[in-house]
Each structure stands twice: as C-alpha cells, then as structure tokens.
C-alpha positions as CSV (number, residue, x, y, z in Angstrom):
1,M,117.1,102.4,122.1
2,K,113.6,101.0,122.5
3,T,111.1,101.4,119.7
4,I,107.4,102.0,120.3
5,N,104.5,101.3,118.0
6,G,103.7,104.6,116.4
7,Q,101.4,106.0,113.8
8,V,101.6,108.8,111.1
9,L,98.3,110.8,110.8
10,L,97.7,113.3,108.0
11,F,95.3,116.3,107.9
12,L,94.9,118.5,104.9
13,R,93.9,122.1,105.4
14,P,91.6,123.9,102.9
15,P,93.4,125.3,99.9
16,N,94.2,129.0,99.7
17,P,92.9,130.3,96.3
18,Q,95.1,133.4,96.4
19,T,98.4,131.6,96.9
20,Q,97.3,128.4,95.1
21,R,98.8,126.4,98.0
22,Q,97.6,123.9,100.6
23,N,99.2,122.6,103.9
24,L,99.4,119.0,104.8
25,N,99.9,118.5,108.5
26,V,101.9,115.5,109.7
27,F,101.4,114.0,113.1
28,L,103.9,111.4,114.7
29,L,102.0,109.8,117.5
30,P,102.0,106.6,119.7
31,S,99.7,104.0,118.2
32,N,97.4,104.1,121.2
33,V,96.3,107.7,120.7
34,P,92.7,107.6,119.4
35,L,92.2,109.2,115.9
36,E,88.9,110.6,117.2
37,E,90.8,112.7,119.8
38,V,93.2,114.1,117.2
39,S,90.4,114.7,114.6
40,A,88.4,116.7,117.2
41,K,91.2,119.2,117.4
42,Q,91.5,119.6,113.5
43,R,88.0,120.8,112.8
44,N,89.0,122.9,109.8
45,S,91.1,120.1,108.1
46,E,90.3,117.0,106.2
47,Y,91.6,113.7,107.6
48,I,93.6,111.8,104.8
49,Q,93.0,108.1,105.4
50,A,96.3,106.2,104.8
51,P,98.2,103.2,106.4
52,S,99.6,104.8,109.5
53,K,101.6,102.1,111.2
54,C,105.4,102.7,111.9
55,K,108.1,102.3,114.6
56,L,109.3,105.4,116.4
57,I,111.9,106.1,119.1
58,K,111.5,108.6,121.9
59,D,113.8,111.6,121.6
60,Q,115.1,110.6,118.2
61,S,115.1,113.2,115.4
62,Y,112.8,112.8,112.4
63,T,112.4,114.5,109.1
64,V,109.7,114.6,106.4
65,H,110.4,114.5,102.7
66,C,108.1,115.4,99.9
67,P,109.5,116.0,96.3
68,V,106.6,118.2,95.1
69,A,106.5,120.4,98.2
70,F,107.4,124.0,98.3
71,K,108.5,123.8,101.8
72,V,108.6,121.3,104.7
73,Q,108.9,122.9,108.2
74,P,110.5,122.4,110.6
75,E,113.6,120.8,108.9
76,K,113.7,118.2,111.7
77,E,111.9,117.5,115.0
78,D,112.4,115.2,118.0
79,F,109.7,112.7,118.8
80,D,108.4,112.7,122.3
81,L,105.4,111.4,124.3
82,D,103.9,114.7,125.5
83,F,101.1,115.3,122.9
84,G,97.7,115.8,124.4
85,P,95.3,117.4,124.9
86,N,95.9,119.7,122.0
87,Y,97.7,117.4,119.5
88,H,99.7,120.0,117.4
89,P,101.1,118.8,114.1
90,I,104.9,117.8,114.1
91,F,105.4,118.9,110.5
92,E,103.7,121.1,107.9
93,V,104.1,120.2,104.2
94,R,103.3,123.1,101.9
95,L,102.0,121.9,98.5
96,P,100.6,123.4,95.3
97,T,96.8,123.0,95.0
98,N,96.9,121.5,91.4
99,I,98.4,118.2,92.3
100,E,96.4,114.9,93.0
101,E,99.0,112.9,94.7
102,A,102.3,113.5,96.7
103,A,104.9,111.0,97.9
104,V,105.5,111.7,101.7
105,T,108.3,110.0,103.6
106,V,109.3,110.1,107.3
107,R,113.0,109.4,108.0
108,D,114.8,108.9,111.2
109,Q,118.1,110.6,112.1
110,T,120.0,107.8,110.3
111,S,118.1,108.7,107.1
112,T,116.2,105.4,107.2
113,D,112.7,105.5,106.0
114,V,110.2,104.7,108.8
115,W,107.1,105.5,106.9
116,K,106.2,106.2,103.2
117,H,102.9,106.6,101.3
118,E,101.6,108.1,98.0
119,V,99.0,110.5,99.5
120,E,95.9,111.2,97.4
121,L,95.1,114.9,98.0
122,T,91.8,115.0,96.1
123,G,88.3,113.6,96.7
124,P,85.3,114.2,98.9
125,R,86.1,115.8,102.3
126,R,85.8,113.0,104.9
127,I,83.5,114.2,107.8
128,T,82.5,110.7,109.1
129,V,85.0,110.8,112.0
130,Q,83.7,114.3,113.1
131,R,80.1,113.2,112.9
132,S,80.7,110.2,115.2
133,L,82.2,112.3,118.0
134,P,80.2,113.4,121.1
135,A,78.6,116.8,120.7
136,E,80.8,118.4,123.3
137,D,84.0,117.3,121.5
138,S,83.1,118.3,117.9
139,L,80.9,120.4,115.7
140,P,77.4,119.0,115.0
141,A,77.0,117.2,111.6
142,E,74.9,120.1,110.3
143,D,77.7,122.6,111.2
144,S,80.3,120.4,109.4
145,L,78.2,120.5,106.3
146,L,77.7,124.2,106.5
147,A,81.5,124.7,106.8
148,E,81.9,122.6,103.7
149,D,79.2,124.6,101.8
150,S,80.8,127.8,102.9
151,L,83.8,127.2,100.6
152,P,83.7,129.0,97.3
153,A,82.4,126.9,94.4
154,E,85.8,126.8,92.7
155,D,87.4,125.4,95.9
156,R,84.7,122.8,96.3
157,L,85.4,121.7,92.7
158,L,89.1,121.6,93.2
159,L,88.7,119.4,96.3
160,V,86.8,116.7,94.2
161,R,88.6,117.1,90.9
162,G,90.4,113.8,91.0
163,Q,87.3,111.7,91.9
164,F,85.3,113.6,89.3
165,V,87.8,112.6,86.6
166,K,87.7,109.0,87.8
167,R,83.9,108.6,88.3
168,V,82.1,110.7,85.8
169,S,80.7,108.9,82.7
170,E,80.9,109.9,79.0
171,S,77.2,110.4,78.8
172,V,77.1,112.7,81.8
173,L,80.0,114.7,80.3
174,K,78.1,115.2,77.1
175,Q,75.1,116.5,79.1
176,L,77.3,118.8,81.2
177,L,78.9,120.3,78.0
178,D,75.4,121.0,76.6
179,K,74.2,122.7,79.7
180,L,77.4,124.7,80.0
181,L,77.1,125.8,76.4
182,E,73.4,126.8,76.9
183,R,74.2,128.8,79.9
184,G,77.1,130.7,78.2
185,V,79.8,129.3,80.5
186,I,81.7,127.8,77.6
187,N,81.8,128.8,73.9
188,D,81.6,126.7,70.7
189,D,85.3,126.4,70.3
190,E,85.7,125.1,73.9
191,M,82.8,122.7,73.3
192,Q,84.3,121.3,70.1
193,S,87.8,121.1,71.7
194,A,86.5,119.0,74.7
195,Q,84.5,116.7,72.4
196,T,87.7,115.5,70.7
197,K,89.4,114.3,73.8
198,S,89.3,111.0,75.7
199,K,86.9,110.6,78.6
200,A,89.5,111.4,81.3
201,D,90.9,114.3,79.3
202,K,87.4,115.6,78.6
203,A,86.6,115.5,82.3
204,R,89.8,117.4,83.2
205,D,89.1,119.9,80.4
206,V,85.5,120.6,81.6
207,M,86.6,120.9,85.2
208,D,89.6,123.1,84.5
209,T,88.0,125.3,81.9
210,V,85.1,126.1,84.2
211,R,87.2,126.6,87.3
212,R,89.1,129.4,85.6
213,K,85.9,131.3,84.9
214,G,85.1,132.4,88.4
215,T,82.6,131.5,91.1
216,E,79.3,132.0,89.0
217,A,80.6,129.6,86.4
218,N,81.6,127.0,89.0
219,S,78.3,127.2,90.6
220,V,76.6,126.5,87.2
221,L,78.7,123.4,86.8
222,I,77.8,122.2,90.3
223,A,74.1,122.7,89.7
224,A,74.3,121.0,86.4
225,L,76.1,118.0,87.8
226,C,73.5,117.7,90.6
227,E,70.8,117.8,87.9
228,V,72.2,115.2,85.4
229,D,73.9,112.9,87.9
230,P,72.5,113.2,91.5
231,C,74.2,110.0,92.6
232,L,77.7,111.2,91.6
233,S,77.0,114.7,93.0
234,R,76.2,113.1,96.4
235,V,79.4,111.0,96.3
236,L,81.4,114.1,95.7
237,T,79.4,116.0,98.6
238,L,78.4,118.7,96.1
239,R,74.7,118.6,97.2
C-alpha cells in the first residue's frame, strides 16, 4: 500500500455556554491542499495551529483518540482523496469547555499512531488566515471582528483564559482586583482570598470568579483590563 504525504488540520468551534462543551473538528487531507481553502469553509471556527505532517494511505481506516473527550465521532472513517470543494471534517471531538489542553491522536487500522499532538485550546482567536483571503472567498476583516465581538463577554473571556493566566502581571492583577471591588463585582472576602494566592492562581481566581457572575460582571472585567493594560487586551483581542 502506497503512502502519501498528508496533513492533520484542526478547527475549534465556539463553545456552547449551555452545554459547557466545544467541538474540535479534525481534517485528514493530502499535504497539497491549501490551508486557506479549508479555512474559507470554516468561517465560524478557530484554526488551531499545530504541526500537521503525517503519512496516510488511501482507503485505509483511521480513528481519533482523545482521553478528555466526551465523545469522538465517527468511531472510524476511511481516508480518501475526494475532499473539495466543501472540505468537511472527518472527525468531531466533543470536549468540555474548561480544559486548556487535550492530547489528540490519529491511529491507522493497525492501531499505529500516525499523528499525535498536545492541542492548546485557549488563546486569542486566530483570524489572520481569514483576513488574508480574497474578498469573494471569505468574510471581510471587519466582519470577522464583528463576529468575534458578538460572542457573550463570558465566552470571550473563556477563549483567552489560558493566555491571560500566562501573560498578566502581578501589578495588573492588583489593579484589576481594586476596580472589580470598586464596581461591586467582587466582595471583600473574594478580594482577600485572591490576594493570598500565587500570581498564576490569582489570575485563575480573578477570571473564574468573575466568569461565574454573568455577562455584566464579565464586561466590567474586560473594560478594566483594557484600561489598565491596553497592550495585553490587544494581544487577547479583547478590544
């Protein structure tokens, strides 16, 4: 059986706040299929950048495995060369929204791993690929930004939670806590509890405490972050 150079492409759909789940779509494609063509058909999803190179065999069955997934469907699927022009995902991995990373493995019918990666599920939505496409093949840049802004504030914060924890400084966290207390988003006990924690745990506590308090509280946190750290808020695409 002749192998071909293949690629694994990942697209994450926006989380569903009601079910607290999100879907990771997995594409198995020949390596010569342009990423831009696939991205143009996934306008409501976020492209997850990851090493994509693999070896695939036409008409061989493949499976996808992810230990933290609620479900992977279908259970197995054959790889063929009839993809365009629509580029439908081969597999859907259903995941909880509160995880930051997931190990995703593609195996052939002999249970041999052909591709494996620790996928980061948080961070700013990547709209660079969509912006670079011709106007007739994709939404204009301003429409992409409007789609991003149309998400509820709590969903926008969830998407950037991991990067916020990694990037926010201690001084910015202190200023955010002061502003959240002044606006009545947190109380004195929550303020004191956060101040006793390490920087990373303090960042998680600020983010998660506010996210549980509804859209208005989340909007206050976004506005406060844009005020005290404009640079970070731009990196996280919150402004």
